[in-house]
N, C-alpha and C positions, 0 to 999 in steps of 0.2 A: 504494500500500500504506500503510495507516494507521500512523503513527508509534507509537501506543500499543498496537498489536496484539501482545500478548505472551501466550504460553501460561501459563495459570494452572491448577494442579491437573493434570487430564488434558490440557487444551490447548484453544486456540481454533482455529477453522478459519483457514487461511491465516496461521498465527502466524509472527512474525518470530523468536521465540525458541523453539527446539526443543531436545530433550534433549542433542544433541551439537554443534549448530551454531547460529550466528546467521545468519538469512537476510538478508543486507545489501540485496539487491534481487532482483527477478525481473520477467520480462515487460517489460523496458525496450524502448521502441520508438524507436530512433534513426532520424533522417531526414536526407536531403539534398535537393537540388533535384529529384531524380528519384523521390523517395518514400521508403519504408521501406528502410533499409540491409539488414535481414535478408532481403529479397527477393532480394538479390544473392548470397546463399549458402544457397539453399534447394534442395530436390530439383528443383523446376521450373526453377530457374536453371541447374542442371547440364544438364538436358535441352535447354534453349535453347542453351547453349554447344555441346553435342554437335551439335545441328542446324546451327549456324553452320559448324562444321568440315566437315560433310558437304556443305554447299551447293555448293562448287566441284566436288566429285566428282560430284554429281548432274547438274550442267550438262554435264559431259563424258561422262555415262552410265557412270561407273565407280564408283558408290556401292556399297561392299562389303557394305552392310547390306540390300540389296534394296529392296523396296517398303515396309518397315516404317517408321513414324514413330519419332522418338527416344523419345517417351513410351511407345511400345509395346515398346521393348527393355527387358526387365527386368534387374535387377541380376545375376541368375544368368547370363543370356545375355552381358552385357557382361564379366563375369568370365571366361567361357569364351573370349571374343574376345581378352582380354588375354594369355592363355597359348596361344592357338591358332596355327595355321600361316599364317593370313592376316595377313601383316606390315603391309599397308596399313591394314586394319581396326584392328589393334592400335595402330598409330601414331595413327590418328584418336582413339581412346579416350584414349591417353596425352596427346594434345594438349589434349583437353577437361579431363582431370584437372589438367593444369598450369594452364590458365586459371582453372578453378574454384578451385584452391588459392590463386592470386593474389587472387581476389575474397574468399575466406574470410580470408586473411591481412589484407587491407585492412579488412574488417568487424571482425575480431578486434582490430585495432589501434585502431579507433574505440572499441570497448568498453573497452579498457585505458586509454584517455585519459579516460574518464568518471570522475566523482567516485566513483560507486558501485563501480567496478572498480579503484580505485587500489590499488597494491601487490599485485595478484594474482600468485601464484607459479606456479600450475598451472591448466590448463584441460582438463576432460574433455569429450570429444565423443561424444554419443549420438545417438539418433534412428535411423530406418530406413536412412538413407544410409550410416551407419557399418557396417551389417550386410552388408558386401560387401568384396571385395578392392579394388575401385576406390575405395570410401570410405576404406579404411585407407590406401591410397596417397595420397589427397588430404589426409588428416589429417597423415601423415608429412611430405609436401611442405610443407604449411602451417607445421608446426613448424620446418622448416629455414629457410623464408623469414623467419619471425619472428626467429629467432636471427641470421640474416644482417643483419637490420635493427637488431640490438643490443638486442632486447627479451628480457629475462631471464625467460622464462616457458616452462614445460613443457607441451606439448600432447599428450594421449594419448587413445586410444580407450577408451570405457567398458568395464569388465571383464566385467560380466554381459551376456548377450544383451540387446540393446535392447528386445526384446519382453517380456523378463522383468524388466528393471531397474525399470520403472514399477510393477510389483507388489511386488518385493522392497523397494523404497524405502519402501513404506507401513509396513513394520515399524519404521522409524526415526522415524515421526511421533509415537509415544507413548513415554512412559518405560517402561523395562524391567520395572518391577514389575507392569505390567498383564498381562504374560505369565507371571508366576509361577504354576506349577501347570498351564500349558498348553504345547502344543508347536507350535501353528500359529495362523494368523489368516486372515481373509478380506481380499482386496485387490481393488480395482477400478481399471482404467486406461482412462479415457475419451479417445478421440481423434476427430479430424474424420472419419475413415473407419471406425474400428473401436471396439468396446467389448470389453474383455478382463476377465474375472473369474477370480480364481484363489485357491487355497489355498496359502499360503506356510508352509513348515516353517521355523521359526527355527533349529533345531539349535544352541540356545544352550549345551547341554552340551559340544558339540564346540568351539564358538567363541562366547563371550559377546558378541563385537563384531559378530555377525551376518554375518561374512565367509563363513560356510558356508551361509547361508540359501539355500533353493532353492524353486522353484515345484513343488509336489507334483502339482497338477492345475490345469488352466485350461480355460475355455470362451471361444471367440472368436466374435463376431458382427460381420460386415462390414455395418454399418447403412447405409453410403452406397449400397450396391447395392439396398436395400429402400426407401429414402427414407421412413422412418416419421415419424409425428407425434411430438411430445415425449412425449405420454402413452403411446403404444404403445412407445416406446423405453424408458421407465422401467419399464413393465410387463414387458418382455422382460428388462431388467436384474435386476429382483427375482426373476424365475423362475430366471435363471442362478445367482444367489446361493443361493436355496433348494435348488436341485439340488446345488450344491457342498456345502452344509451336510449334506444327506442322504448324499452320498458319503463325506464325512469321518467322519460318525457310523458308517456301515456298516464302514468300515475301521479304526475305533477311534482316530482322531485326536482330540485334545483341543483343540478350537477355543477360542481366547480370545474373550470377549464384545466383540469389537472389529472394526470394518470401516474400513480405510483406503481413501481415495478420491483418485485422481489425476485432475485435470480441467483443461482449458485455461482460461486467463483469470486475471483478478485476483480472488482469493477474499477476501471480507469475513469478519470475525470471526463473523458470525451464520450463515455458510454460503451466503449469496447470492453471485452472480457479478456483479461490477461491470462488467466488460467483457472482451472477448477470446474469447467463446464463440460467435462468429458461424458457425463451421463445424459446430456441433452441430445435431441435428435439432430444429427448433422454436425458440422463444424461451427460452433458458436464462438470460437476463439480466433477466428480469422480477422485480420486487421481490416478487411474489407466489409465486415459485417457489423452493423451498429443498430441494435434493436430500438433504442429510444428514437433515433432518427427515422426509422421505418414507421414507427407508430405515429410520430408527429406528421409524417407525410401522408399517411393513410387516413388519419383522423385529425386534419388540420385545425378544426374548430369544434368546440363543445358549446352549444348555445351560440352566443354572439361574440365569443372571445377565442383568441388563439390558444391552442392546446400547449400546455407545458408537461413534459414527461421527465420524471426523475427515477433513476434506478439505483438500487443498492443490493448488497449481498443478502441472501435469504435469511441467514442466521441473525444478521444485524436487524433486519426488518421485523422478524419475529420477536426479537428482544425489545424493540421500540414499543411494541404494544403494552409492555409491562411498566413503562415509565410512570404512569399515574400511581402505581402501587409500590414504587421503590423510593419514595421521597425521604424515607428515614436513612437511606444509605447514600454515601458519596461515590463509592466505587463498587460496581457490581458487574456480573457477567451472565452470559447465557450459554448453555450447552444444548444442542438439539440432537436428539437420538433418532436416527433414521437409517438410511442406507449407509451413511458415515456418521461422524460426530461433528456437527457444525459448532462453531464457537465465536463469541465476540465478547469484548470487555469494554465497559463504559465508565465514564466519569460524569456525574451530574453537573451541568452548568448552572442550574437553578440553585442547587445547594451551595455551589461555589460562590454565587452572587450573594446568597443569604449570609454566608460566613463573612464575606467581605463587608457587607452592609452592617453586620453585627459589630465587626471590629471597628469600622468607621464610627458607628454609633457610640461604642464604648470610648473611643478616642475623643469624640466630641464632648461626651459627658465628662471625661477626665479633664479636658481642657477647660470646660465650664467650671468644674469644681476648683481647679487650680486658680482660675481667674477670680472666682468668688473669694477664695482664701487670700489672694493677693490684695483684693479690694478691702477685705476686713482688716488685713494687717496695716494697710495704708490709713484706714479710718482710725485704727488704734493709735498710730503715731500722731495723727492730727489731734 
């Protein structure tokens, strides 16, 4: 991420300085002798761990999960097993959760030791894995392990539904004045398996901090099932957005002339993707490919205003949705558990300002008290 990448005016793509936070780092790729550390705490890693716990039962012919492979067992099914009557099956899942939590705690500890994550006070966990009872148990267990190891950090599940957080976070990419006179915006969340487009209602009259923001409508396309080319994927994305614009207009919503985009990889200031987009259809890392420019060309106006498009890393954007709930912390991060382990670390700008204002206030009060004492002393001499 470029050091001089700072939002100016409406903002740069992948900006390090956003309206409410500084993005200290994102998309860090920590490694050890076995490869990327994030691979030890991904959705696939949990499936591998579960498969390993099933292995001895399979040998004895007592596998409680039948003939299904671990990657075929969905989160919903595993959640049912956790509270079901089959105690042996529940015990296997609990064993996998415990081992995964140990791995996640180890990886989290390595992040906390990195310079970019120094003094982190809280970590939000998002991604598809969190959207389950077993995911919530793994997060809670990881929090306990970290505390037992003496690490003073709070680990919590993301508040918004992980499928919606990547859309709601887009509202935090731009300064609030962009939304004056409007009640909603278009958001895009691009992933390795899905593309989700939505209309986000800001509900700023109820909560100016966007804590009440919600996804009014969305369209989901599981592109991994269709294996499209890059060009056909973009064509489908544009159609999804235009359909949502028409729906919002029909229902009387006032869309802001703004499209926020959440996308995997390292995002350069000009809107190109430096690296990390290998799971997307086609070559999205080409220097000749620029998604924000394409969207602005294909949707040049929303209502009576020119369209502004801002794009950032998907882990960053998912984390931005948490800003209203992290006001008690100055430095915090997000880990998103999915195909890989997304990550971002933030420093609150608002808290920094409050701290500065408080210090300035204390200094003024101190100067006032010193001035009063000086006056009293002079009066005494007189």
